[in-house]
C-alpha positions as CSV (number, residue, x, y, z in Angstrom):
1,M,-61.4,150.0,-29.4
2,A,-61.5,153.5,-30.9
3,G,-61.4,154.2,-34.7
4,S,-64.4,152.2,-36.0
5,T,-66.4,155.3,-37.1
6,F,-65.8,157.2,-40.3
7,G,-67.5,160.4,-41.6
8,K,-68.8,163.7,-40.3
9,L,-72.4,163.9,-41.4
10,F,-72.9,160.6,-43.2
11,T,-71.2,158.4,-40.6
12,I,-70.6,154.7,-40.5
13,T,-69.6,152.5,-37.6
14,T,-68.6,149.0,-38.4
15,W,-68.6,146.2,-35.8
16,G,-68.0,142.5,-35.5
17,E,-65.2,139.9,-36.0
18,S,-64.3,137.4,-38.7
19,H,-65.3,134.4,-36.5
20,G,-67.9,136.0,-34.3
21,P,-71.7,135.5,-34.7
22,A,-72.1,138.4,-37.1
23,L,-70.7,141.6,-38.6
24,G,-72.4,144.8,-39.6
25,V,-72.6,148.5,-39.7
26,V,-74.6,151.4,-38.2
27,I,-75.2,154.3,-40.6
28,D,-76.1,157.6,-39.1
29,G,-77.0,160.7,-41.0
30,C,-78.8,159.0,-44.0
31,P,-81.5,161.4,-45.2
32,A,-85.1,160.3,-44.8
33,G,-87.2,159.3,-47.8
34,L,-84.6,157.2,-49.7
35,A,-86.2,154.1,-51.2
36,L,-84.1,151.2,-49.8
37,D,-84.4,147.5,-49.4
38,E,-82.1,144.6,-48.7
39,E,-81.7,143.8,-52.4
40,D,-80.1,147.3,-53.0
41,I,-77.4,146.3,-50.5
42,Q,-77.1,142.6,-51.4
43,I,-76.0,143.4,-54.9
44,Y,-72.9,145.0,-53.5
45,L,-72.2,142.4,-50.9
46,D,-72.4,139.7,-53.5
47,R,-69.5,141.3,-55.3
48,R,-67.2,140.8,-52.3
49,R,-68.6,137.5,-51.2
50,P,-66.0,134.7,-50.8
51,G,-65.9,131.3,-52.5
52,Q,-66.9,132.4,-56.0
53,S,-63.9,131.1,-57.9
54,R,-60.5,129.3,-57.5
55,I,-58.8,132.7,-57.1
56,T,-60.7,133.6,-53.9
57,T,-60.9,131.9,-50.5
58,S,-62.8,128.7,-50.3
59,R,-64.7,129.9,-47.3
60,R,-68.3,129.9,-48.4
61,E,-70.6,132.5,-46.9
62,A,-73.9,133.7,-48.2
63,D,-73.3,137.1,-46.7
64,Q,-77.1,137.8,-46.6
65,V,-77.8,141.3,-45.2
66,E,-80.6,141.9,-42.7
67,I,-81.9,145.4,-42.1
68,L,-82.6,145.9,-38.4
69,S,-83.6,149.5,-38.2
70,G,-84.0,152.8,-40.0
71,I,-86.4,151.6,-42.7
72,F,-90.2,151.9,-42.7
73,E,-92.5,151.0,-45.6
74,G,-89.5,150.7,-47.9
75,H,-88.0,154.1,-47.2
76,T,-85.3,155.5,-44.8
77,T,-86.8,157.3,-41.8
78,G,-83.7,159.5,-41.0
79,T,-82.9,157.4,-37.9
80,P,-79.8,155.2,-37.7
81,I,-79.8,152.3,-40.1
82,S,-78.4,149.1,-38.6
83,L,-77.3,146.3,-41.0
84,L,-76.3,142.8,-40.0
85,V,-74.6,139.9,-41.8
86,R,-74.3,136.6,-40.0
87,N,-71.2,134.4,-40.1
88,T,-72.1,130.9,-41.1
89,S,-68.9,129.2,-42.2
90,Q,-66.3,129.7,-39.5
91,I,-63.7,126.9,-38.9
92,S,-62.0,128.4,-35.9
93,Q,-59.9,125.4,-35.2
94,D,-57.9,126.2,-38.3
95,Y,-56.5,129.1,-36.3
96,S,-55.9,127.5,-32.9
97,E,-52.1,127.3,-33.2
98,I,-51.9,130.9,-34.4
99,A,-52.6,132.0,-30.8
100,S,-48.9,131.1,-29.9
101,Y,-47.1,132.9,-32.8
102,Y,-47.2,135.9,-35.0
103,R,-48.0,135.5,-38.7
104,P,-45.7,137.5,-41.1
105,G,-47.5,140.4,-42.8
106,H,-50.5,140.3,-40.3
107,A,-51.5,142.5,-37.4
108,D,-51.0,139.7,-34.8
109,Y,-47.8,141.2,-33.2
110,T,-49.1,144.8,-33.3
111,F,-52.5,143.9,-31.8
112,D,-50.7,142.1,-29.0
113,Q,-48.5,145.1,-28.4
114,K,-51.4,147.5,-28.4
115,Y,-54.1,145.6,-26.4
116,G,-52.1,142.8,-24.7
117,F,-54.8,140.4,-26.1
118,R,-56.1,139.5,-29.6
119,D,-58.8,137.5,-31.3
120,Y,-56.6,135.1,-33.3
121,R,-59.5,133.5,-35.2
122,G,-59.0,134.8,-38.7
123,G,-57.6,138.1,-37.4
124,G,-60.7,139.4,-35.6
125,R,-61.2,143.1,-36.4
126,S,-58.2,143.1,-38.7
127,S,-59.8,140.5,-41.0
128,G,-61.0,141.4,-44.4
129,R,-64.5,140.4,-43.3
130,E,-64.7,143.7,-41.5
131,T,-65.2,145.3,-44.9
132,I,-68.7,143.8,-45.0
133,G,-69.9,146.8,-43.0
134,R,-68.2,149.2,-45.3
135,V,-69.7,147.6,-48.4
136,A,-73.2,147.6,-46.9
137,A,-73.0,151.3,-46.0
138,G,-71.4,152.1,-49.4
139,A,-74.3,150.5,-51.2
140,V,-76.6,153.1,-49.5
141,A,-74.1,155.9,-50.3
142,C,-73.9,154.8,-54.0
143,K,-77.7,154.8,-54.3
144,I,-77.9,158.4,-53.0
145,L,-75.1,159.5,-55.3
146,K,-76.8,157.9,-58.3
147,Q,-80.0,159.9,-57.6
148,L,-77.7,163.0,-57.8
149,G,-76.3,161.9,-61.2
150,I,-73.0,160.6,-59.8
151,E,-71.6,157.3,-60.9
152,V,-68.8,155.4,-59.0
153,C,-67.0,152.6,-60.8
154,A,-64.1,150.6,-59.4
155,Y,-62.2,147.8,-61.1
156,T,-58.9,145.9,-61.1
157,R,-56.2,147.8,-63.0
158,S,-53.4,145.3,-62.7
159,I,-52.5,142.0,-61.1
160,G,-48.7,141.4,-60.7
161,P,-47.2,142.3,-64.1
162,V,-50.6,142.1,-66.0
163,T,-52.3,145.5,-66.6
164,A,-55.7,146.1,-68.2
165,D,-55.5,148.0,-71.5
166,P,-57.7,151.2,-71.3
167,A,-58.4,150.8,-75.0
168,H,-60.2,147.6,-74.2
169,F,-62.2,149.0,-71.3
170,D,-65.5,147.1,-70.8
171,A,-67.5,148.1,-67.8
172,Q,-69.6,144.9,-68.0
173,A,-66.4,142.8,-67.8
174,V,-65.7,144.2,-64.3
175,R,-68.8,142.3,-63.1
176,E,-68.2,139.1,-65.2
177,T,-64.4,138.4,-65.1
178,R,-62.9,136.5,-62.2
179,T,-60.3,139.3,-61.6
180,A,-62.8,142.2,-61.9
181,M,-60.7,143.5,-64.8
182,P,-62.4,145.6,-67.5
183,D,-60.3,143.9,-70.1
184,R,-61.1,140.3,-70.9
185,K,-57.8,139.5,-72.5
186,A,-55.9,140.9,-69.5
187,D,-58.2,138.9,-67.3
188,A,-57.1,135.6,-68.9
189,L,-53.4,136.5,-68.6
190,A,-53.9,137.5,-65.0
191,V,-55.7,134.2,-64.1
192,A,-52.8,132.2,-65.6
193,Y,-50.4,134.3,-63.6
194,L,-52.4,133.6,-60.4
195,E,-52.6,129.9,-61.2
196,E,-48.8,129.8,-61.2
197,A,-48.6,131.6,-57.9
198,I,-51.1,129.1,-56.4
199,K,-48.9,126.2,-57.5
200,K,-46.0,127.8,-55.7
201,L,-48.1,128.2,-52.6
202,D,-47.7,131.9,-52.9
203,S,-49.9,135.0,-53.3
204,V,-49.8,138.2,-55.4
205,G,-50.7,141.9,-55.2
206,G,-52.3,144.4,-57.6
207,V,-53.7,147.8,-58.3
208,M,-57.4,148.9,-58.1
209,E,-58.7,152.0,-59.8
210,C,-61.9,154.0,-59.2
211,R,-63.5,156.5,-61.6
212,V,-66.3,158.9,-60.5
213,T,-68.3,160.9,-62.9
214,G,-70.9,163.7,-62.3
215,V,-69.3,165.3,-59.2
216,P,-69.8,169.0,-59.4
217,A,-67.0,171.5,-58.9
218,G,-66.6,172.8,-55.3
219,I,-66.7,169.7,-53.1
220,G,-64.0,169.4,-50.4
221,D,-62.4,171.7,-47.9
222,P,-59.1,173.4,-48.8
223,V,-56.9,172.7,-45.7
224,F,-57.2,169.6,-43.5
225,G,-60.5,168.5,-45.1
226,K,-59.1,168.3,-48.7
227,L,-61.2,165.9,-50.8
228,D,-58.1,164.0,-51.9
229,A,-56.9,163.8,-48.3
230,S,-60.2,162.4,-47.2
231,L,-60.2,159.9,-50.0
232,A,-56.7,158.8,-49.1
233,Q,-57.6,158.3,-45.5
234,A,-60.7,156.3,-46.4
235,I,-58.8,154.1,-48.8
236,M,-55.7,153.7,-46.7
237,S,-58.0,152.4,-43.9
238,M,-58.6,149.3,-46.1
239,G,-56.5,146.6,-44.6
240,A,-54.2,145.6,-47.5
241,V,-53.8,149.0,-49.2
242,K,-50.2,150.4,-49.0
243,A,-50.4,153.4,-51.4
244,V,-53.0,155.7,-52.9
245,E,-52.7,157.9,-56.0
246,I,-55.0,160.7,-57.3
247,G,-55.0,161.3,-61.0
248,D,-51.5,160.7,-62.5
249,G,-50.2,160.1,-59.0
250,V,-46.5,159.4,-58.6
251,Q,-45.8,160.1,-62.3
252,V,-46.2,163.9,-61.7
253,S,-42.9,164.0,-59.7
254,A,-40.9,163.5,-62.9
255,R,-42.6,166.2,-65.0
256,Y,-42.3,169.9,-65.9
257,G,-45.1,172.1,-64.7
258,S,-46.0,172.8,-68.3
259,E,-46.5,169.1,-68.9
260,N,-48.5,168.5,-65.7
261,N,-50.9,171.5,-65.6
262,D,-54.4,171.0,-66.9
263,A,-55.3,173.8,-69.3
264,F,-58.8,175.4,-68.7
265,R,-61.0,175.8,-71.7
266,M,-64.7,176.8,-72.4
267,K,-67.2,174.2,-73.7
268,Q,-70.9,175.0,-74.2
269,G,-70.6,177.9,-71.8
270,R,-68.9,176.1,-68.9
271,V,-65.3,175.8,-67.7
272,V,-63.7,172.5,-68.5
273,K,-60.1,171.1,-68.6
274,A,-58.3,170.0,-71.7
275,T,-56.6,167.2,-69.7
276,N,-57.1,165.6,-66.3
277,H,-53.6,164.9,-64.8
278,A,-55.0,166.2,-61.4
279,G,-57.6,163.5,-61.3
280,G,-60.5,165.9,-60.8
281,I,-59.3,167.6,-57.7
282,L,-57.4,170.9,-57.4
283,G,-56.4,172.5,-54.1
284,G,-58.3,169.7,-52.3
285,I,-61.6,170.7,-54.1
286,S,-63.3,168.9,-56.9
287,D,-63.0,170.7,-60.3
288,G,-66.0,169.1,-62.0
289,S,-64.0,166.6,-64.1
290,E,-63.8,162.9,-63.6
291,I,-62.3,161.9,-60.2
292,L,-59.7,159.2,-60.6
293,V,-58.3,157.3,-57.5
294,R,-55.8,154.4,-57.6
295,A,-55.0,152.0,-54.7
296,H,-52.0,149.6,-54.5
297,V,-52.7,146.4,-52.7
298,K,-50.1,144.1,-51.1
299,P,-50.1,140.3,-51.7
300,T,-52.2,138.3,-49.3
301,P,-50.0,137.7,-46.3
302,S,-51.5,134.3,-45.5
303,I,-49.6,131.9,-47.8
304,Y,-49.2,128.1,-47.6
305,A,-45.5,128.1,-48.2
306,S,-43.2,127.8,-45.2
307,Q,-42.3,131.1,-43.5
308,Q,-40.1,132.3,-40.6
309,T,-41.5,134.0,-37.5
310,V,-41.3,134.1,-33.7
311,N,-43.7,132.8,-31.1
312,Q,-44.9,134.6,-27.9
313,S,-42.0,133.0,-26.0
314,G,-39.5,134.8,-28.3
315,E,-38.4,131.6,-30.1
316,E,-37.7,131.7,-33.8
317,I,-39.8,129.1,-35.6
318,D,-40.9,128.0,-39.1
319,I,-44.6,127.9,-39.8
320,Q,-47.1,126.8,-42.5
321,I,-50.4,128.7,-42.2
322,K,-53.6,126.6,-42.4
323,G,-57.1,127.9,-43.2
324,R,-58.8,129.3,-46.3
325,H,-57.2,132.3,-47.9
326,D,-57.4,134.4,-51.0
327,P,-54.3,134.1,-53.3
328,I,-55.1,137.7,-54.2
329,I,-57.2,140.3,-52.4
330,V,-57.8,142.7,-55.2
331,P,-60.9,141.3,-57.1
332,R,-63.0,141.2,-53.9
333,A,-61.6,144.5,-52.6
334,V,-62.7,146.4,-55.8
335,V,-66.2,146.9,-54.4
336,V,-64.7,148.0,-51.1
337,L,-62.8,150.7,-52.9
338,E,-65.9,151.7,-54.7
339,C,-67.9,152.0,-51.5
340,M,-65.3,153.9,-49.5
341,T,-65.0,156.4,-52.3
342,A,-68.8,156.8,-52.4
343,I,-69.1,157.2,-48.6
344,T,-66.3,159.9,-48.6
345,L,-67.9,161.8,-51.5
346,L,-71.4,161.7,-50.1
347,D,-70.1,162.9,-46.7
348,A,-68.2,165.8,-48.3
349,M,-71.2,166.8,-50.4
350,M,-73.4,166.9,-47.4
351,T,-70.9,169.0,-45.5
352,N,-70.6,171.3,-48.5
353,M,-74.3,172.2,-48.3
354,S,-73.6,174.7,-45.5
355,C,-70.5,176.4,-46.9
356,R,-72.3,179.3,-48.7
357,M,-74.9,181.8,-47.6
358,D,-76.8,181.5,-50.9
359,S,-77.2,177.8,-50.3
360,L,-78.8,178.4,-46.9
361,T,-81.0,181.1,-48.3
362,E,-82.2,178.9,-51.2
363,F,-83.0,176.1,-48.8
364,Y,-84.7,178.0,-46.0
365,R,-86.4,180.8,-47.9
366,K,-88.1,179.1,-50.7
């Protein structure tokens, strides 16, 4: 299978299946000398861990990370970092009948058409558990970015018709609410909406948002390597994401240029923007203001209500899916958005170090 590696200089390769012995990631290109231990990574994995509330899957996994290589005496060595998380709560028999039919909204049919074979236990590589490797690698990227003064914060913007009010933004609430919303009042309304969906044996979708502060101007390449294009690729590679917006996103298509342009001003001797409709990226290059990315997530395709499909013999059948599934993907996917954003930015910043002669001169002729 091709396509399990992402990045140019800071590269990650995820591996493993939902019901295999373990999952993980190999990080290549991490600079030597970064203080790193398992707790740095575990904090992020705990945010995506299943079984934490009624609005997540009942599958209970500790998701404890093990560092297999690339660390010596508490610091990165510059060699590949291999991270592993063991699966401990598989109930593969819940998926035995899935082998004979295609679940609506899943990759069952397309995997069969591509490979002529598929791991039907929980979706194999198309399972949401694949994101464990992304989060483990993203935790490392986030730590590096933090040392550079860059903060990455993702949260749930909306669930169904319930949207967080920016006026009530509380960063601490993102870690404490069941929905990962930064607005506690909206969280309560969203949980009530989710409870109704659960009673109907249904699922719901939502929108995640990620804000990045501290990114300097000049990051990203202006043609095929645009920063917003790279972010879109990274985020669209997340299984349930169906649309990505940068800044004001789709709203810009209904505006006049005079309304949408961000005016440049001077503040304390530096160029700033009066507004940020562009979301911190102009011409595919960061402009020094806050980067804003939004991801739209579809409802969980595994629902307990009866659905129509076909089996491998071409017969039309009705099914009721068994197993343990999230009624909504968004709250646990927020940290995945945060990590994929961090990985993309770090890779772009490392690439950017070689784009100017004065940067090379400063580094090598100290």
